[in-house]
C-alpha positions in Angstrom: 0.0 0.0 0.0 1.2 3.5 -0.9 1.6 5.7 2.1 -0.3 9.0 2.1 1.1 12.5 2.3 0.2 15.5 4.4 -0.4 18.4 2.1 -0.3 21.5 4.3 -1.4 24.8 2.8 -0.8 28.0 4.8 -0.9 31.8 4.1 -1.8 35.1 5.6 -5.5 35.8 5.7 -6.8 37.0 2.3 -4.3 35.1 0.2 -6.7 32.4 -1.0 -5.5 29.4 0.9 -9.0 28.0 1.6 -10.1 28.5 -2.0 -7.0 26.8 -3.3 -7.3 23.9 -0.8 -10.9 23.4 -1.9 -9.9 23.4 -5.6 -7.2 20.8 -4.9 -9.5 18.6 -2.8 -12.1 18.6 -5.7 -9.4 17.2 -8.0 -8.4 14.4 -5.6 -11.5 12.7 -4.4 -9.6 10.2 -2.2 -7.7 13.0 -0.4 -9.1 13.7 3.1 -9.5 17.1 4.6 -8.1 17.5 8.1 -11.0 18.2 10.5 -9.9 20.3 13.5 -10.8 19.7 17.1 -12.3 22.7 19.1 -13.7 23.5 22.4 -16.1 26.1 21.0 -19.8 25.2 21.2 -21.3 23.3 18.3 -23.5 25.6 16.1 -26.8 24.7 14.5 -26.2 22.6 11.4 -22.7 21.5 12.4 -21.9 17.8 12.7 -19.3 16.4 15.2 -16.5 14.8 13.2 -17.4 16.5 9.9 -17.2 20.2 10.7 -15.0 19.8 13.9 -14.3 17.3 16.6 -16.1 19.0 19.5 -14.3 18.4 22.7 -14.7 19.7 26.2 -12.0 22.0 27.6 -10.8 19.2 29.8 -10.7 16.7 27.0 -8.7 19.1 24.9 -6.3 19.9 27.7 -5.8 16.2 28.3 -4.8 15.8 24.6 -2.3 18.7 25.1 -0.9 17.0 28.1 -0.5 13.6 26.5 0.9 14.9 23.2 -2.2 14.0 21.3 -2.2 17.1 19.1 0.0 17.8 16.1 -0.7 21.5 16.5 -3.0 23.7 18.6 -3.7 27.2 19.8 -6.1 29.1 21.9 -8.1 31.7 20.0 -10.6 34.0 21.7 -10.9 31.7 24.7 -11.4 28.5 22.7 -8.9 25.8 21.7 -8.4 24.7 18.1 -6.1 21.9 17.0 -5.3 18.9 14.9 -5.7 15.4 16.4 -2.6 13.2 15.8 -4.7 10.0 15.9 -6.7 11.3 12.8 -3.5 11.9 10.9 -2.1 8.5 11.8 -5.4 6.9 10.8 -5.2 8.5 7.4 -1.6 7.7 6.8 -1.9 4.1 8.1 -4.7 3.5 5.5 -2.7 5.1 2.6 -4.7 8.3 2.4 -3.3 11.7 1.8 -4.7 14.6 3.9 -5.1 18.3 3.1 -4.6 20.9 5.8 -5.6 24.6 5.8 -3.8 26.0 8.8 -1.8 29.0 10.0 2.0 29.0 9.6 2.8 28.0 13.2 0.4 25.1 12.9 2.0 24.0 9.6 5.5 24.1 11.1 4.3 22.1 14.1 2.8 19.4 11.7 6.2 19.3 10.0 7.9 18.8 13.4 5.6 15.8 14.2 5.5 14.3 10.7 8.7 15.4 8.9 8.8 12.6 6.3 5.1 12.7 5.5 4.4 16.5 5.2 4.7 18.8 2.2 4.3 22.5 3.2 3.0 25.0 0.7 3.0 28.7 1.5 0.6 31.0 -0.5 2.1 34.5 -0.8 0.2 37.7 -1.7 1.6 39.6 -4.8 2.2 42.5 -2.4 1.1 43.8 1.0 -1.0 46.4 -0.7 -2.9 43.8 -2.8 -3.5 41.8 0.4 -4.8 44.8 2.2 -7.3 45.5 -0.7 -8.4 41.9 -0.7 -9.1 41.9 3.0 -11.0 45.3 2.7 -13.0 44.0 -0.2 -14.1 40.9 1.7 -16.0 43.3 4.0 -15.6 40.8 6.9 -13.0 42.8 8.8 -13.6 45.7 11.1 -10.6 48.2 11.2 -9.2 46.5 14.4 -9.2 43.0 13.0 -7.9 44.2 9.7 -5.0 45.8 11.5 -4.4 42.6 13.6 -4.3 40.5 10.4 -2.0 42.9 8.6 0.3 43.1 11.7 0.8 39.3 11.5 1.9 39.3 7.8 5.6 40.0 8.3 5.9 37.1 10.8 3.9 34.9 8.5 6.0 35.7 5.5 9.2 35.1 7.5 7.9 31.7 8.7 6.7 30.9 5.2 10.3 31.0 4.0 10.7 27.7 5.9 8.1 25.9 3.8 9.0 23.4 1.0 7.2 25.5 -1.7 6.0 29.1 -2.1 3.3 30.1 -4.6 2.4 33.7 -5.3 -1.4 34.1 -5.7 -1.6 36.9 -8.2 -3.9 34.9 -10.4 -6.1 32.3 -8.7 -6.2 29.8 -11.6 -2.5 30.0 -12.0 -1.9 29.5 -8.3 -4.3 26.5 -8.2 -2.4 25.0 -11.2 1.0 25.5 -9.4 -0.2 23.9 -6.2 -1.8 21.0 -8.2 1.6 20.4 -9.9 3.3 20.4 -6.5 0.7 17.9 -5.1 1.1 15.7 -8.2 4.9 15.6 -7.8 4.7 14.8 -4.1 1.9 12.2 -3.8 
């Protein structure tokens, strides 16, 4: 049986990583998408194990303590992370898995699965273009826009440690470049 790969896509907010990840997943129907664990409450319409693995705070902290997470962080009072047992389950059955995570999470996955992971960093054409994209989404208030933009230098620096960097100045071209990387690494 062929062993699967962990395809990890990361980028600053507004660079198109989720759109690119979805396009790649559509081309590879046997590739799994990494479902994160969280302590936030389940919302109407969400399904445990499909949208998130919903854990209590104690269950999550127990996983932290036993090393059961490949990466995790606390955001706005809730934990989010990736369960190692889900990654092992995919790899042990020969499946590749797609991740859409922040740069720190991506590098943590690399630390835990160095031979199995392929890290792809999506870069904006420029900071100015990125700012315009975030403003055009109209999902950011001025404070969160500033917070996201303040993170960009750190994210770009961390992204230099990735296996591949793709500039998303044209979405179709970026998807094609990521697809080529995936094909070469599966």
